[in-house]
C-alpha positions in Angstrom: -89.3 -114.0 48.7 -87.7 -116.5 46.4 -91.0 -117.4 44.9 -91.7 -113.7 44.1 -88.3 -113.3 42.6 -88.8 -116.4 40.5 -92.2 -115.2 39.4 -90.7 -111.8 38.4 -87.9 -113.4 36.4 -90.3 -115.6 34.6 -92.5 -112.6 33.8 -89.6 -110.6 32.3 -88.4 -113.6 30.5 -91.8 -114.0 28.9 -92.2 -110.4 27.9 -88.5 -109.7 27.3 -88.5 -110.9 23.7 -91.5 -108.7 22.9 -89.6 -105.6 24.0 -86.4 -106.8 22.4 -88.1 -107.0 19.0 -89.6 -103.5 19.2 -88.0 -100.7 17.1 -85.3 -98.5 18.6 -84.5 -95.0 17.2 -81.4 -92.9 17.8 -82.4 -89.2 17.9 -80.0 -86.3 17.9 -81.3 -82.9 18.7 -80.0 -79.5 17.5 -77.4 -79.3 20.3 -76.0 -82.7 19.5 -77.5 -84.6 22.4 -78.1 -88.3 21.7 -81.3 -89.9 22.9 -82.7 -93.4 22.3 -86.5 -93.7 21.8 -89.0 -96.3 20.8 -90.7 -93.9 18.4 -89.0 -92.0 15.5 -91.7 -89.4 14.8 -89.4 -86.5 15.7 -86.9 -84.8 13.4 -83.3 -86.1 13.6 -84.3 -89.7 14.4 -83.2 -92.8 12.6 -84.0 -96.5 13.1 -81.1 -98.6 14.4 -80.8 -102.4 14.2 -79.9 -104.2 17.4 -78.7 -107.8 17.6 -81.2 -110.3 19.1 -81.1 -111.2 22.8 -79.4 -114.5 23.8 -80.8 -116.2 26.9 -79.5 -119.0 29.0 -81.2 -121.4 31.3 -80.4 -121.0 35.0 -78.0 -123.6 36.4 -79.5 -126.5 38.2 -79.5 -126.2 42.0 -77.4 -128.6 43.9 -79.0 -130.8 46.5 -77.6 -130.2 50.0 -75.0 -132.7 51.2 -76.3 -135.1 53.8 -74.6 -136.9 56.6 -74.9 -140.5 57.6 -78.0 -139.7 59.6 -79.7 -138.2 56.5 -79.6 -134.6 57.9 -78.0 -131.8 55.9 -74.5 -130.9 57.0 -73.5 -127.3 57.7 -70.2 -127.6 55.9 -68.5 -129.7 53.3 -66.9 -133.0 54.4 -63.4 -131.6 53.5 -63.9 -128.5 55.6 -61.2 -128.1 58.3 -62.5 -129.0 61.8 -61.5 -127.7 65.2 -61.5 -130.0 68.1 -63.5 -129.2 71.3 -60.6 -128.2 73.5 -59.2 -125.8 70.9 -62.7 -124.2 70.4 -63.0 -123.8 74.2 -59.7 -122.0 74.2 -60.7 -119.8 71.4 -64.1 -119.0 73.2 -62.2 -118.2 76.4 -59.8 -115.9 74.5 -62.8 -114.2 72.9 -64.5 -113.7 76.2 -61.3 -112.3 77.7 -60.9 -109.9 74.8 -64.5 -108.7 75.1 -64.1 -108.2 78.9 -60.9 -106.2 78.3 -62.7 -104.1 75.8 -65.6 -103.5 78.2 -63.3 -102.5 81.0 -61.4 -100.0 78.7 -64.8 -98.6 77.6 -65.9 -98.2 81.2 -62.7 -96.3 81.9 -63.2 -94.1 78.8 -66.8 -93.4 79.9 -65.6 -92.4 83.5 -63.0 -90.0 82.0 -65.6 -88.5 79.6 -68.1 -87.9 82.5 -65.4 -86.4 84.6 -64.5 -83.9 81.9 -68.2 -83.3 81.0 -69.0 -82.3 84.6 -72.7 -82.8 84.3 -73.0 -80.5 81.2 -70.8 -77.7 82.5 -67.2 -78.6 81.4 -64.5 -76.0 81.8 -64.1 -73.5 79.0 -60.8 -73.7 77.1 -58.8 -70.6 76.3 -59.4 -71.2 72.6 -63.2 -71.0 73.1 -63.8 -67.3 73.4 -66.7 -67.8 71.1 -69.5 -69.4 73.0 -70.7 -71.3 69.9 -67.3 -73.2 69.9 -67.9 -74.1 73.6 -71.4 -75.4 72.8 -70.0 -77.4 69.9 -67.5 -79.1 72.2 -70.1 -79.8 74.8 -72.4 -81.4 72.2 -69.4 -83.5 70.9 -68.8 -84.6 74.5 -72.5 -85.6 74.9 -72.3 -87.6 71.7 -69.1 -89.3 72.8 -70.7 -90.3 76.2 -73.8 -91.7 74.4 -71.6 -93.6 71.9 -69.5 -95.0 74.8 -72.6 -96.2 76.6 -74.0 -97.9 73.5 -70.6 -99.6 73.0 -70.7 -100.9 76.6 -74.3 -102.2 76.0 -73.2 -104.0 72.9 -70.1 -105.5 74.5 -72.2 -106.6 77.5 -74.8 -108.1 75.1 -72.1 -110.0 73.2 -70.6 -111.4 76.4 -74.1 -112.5 77.5 -74.6 -114.3 74.2 -71.5 -116.4 74.6 -72.0 -120.0 75.7 
C-alpha cells in the first residue's frame, strides 16, 4: 500500500509541473457565473496568470529506536511505565467492570423479553392505531437484538483478556 502511494506521489510530482504551466482562463457567462477552464475559446473568457508551484522534499523518516538487544522498542525510553502489580490491578478492575456490564445487559435483555412476550406485547392505551403498535413491537425487537449483540461483544472482550 505504501509503495503504491509513493508511486502515485512520484507520478503526480513528475506531471504536476506540466499541468501547473498550462494556461488557465476565467470565464464569466451572461448570468455572472464564474468558471475556470483550460481553454479560452468561448466568449467572456480571459487568461489569468497564476504563480508557480513551490514544492518541498518529504522529511526524512526516523529510524526506529532500538533497545539493548537490538530489537525495536514499542515506546520511547522516557515513556511512563507501569509495574506488573499495578497492571494486574487494572486488568482485574477492567474484568470486573466488563462483568458488571454483562450482568446489567443480561438483566436488561430479560426485562425486554418479558415485555415483548414472544412478539405479542400488551397494547397500550395510546396505541389505538395498529401501525403505532407495530412500530413499538419492531422497536422492541431491535432493542432485543441490540442487547444480544452487546452481550456477545462483552463476552468476547472478557474472553480476550489475559
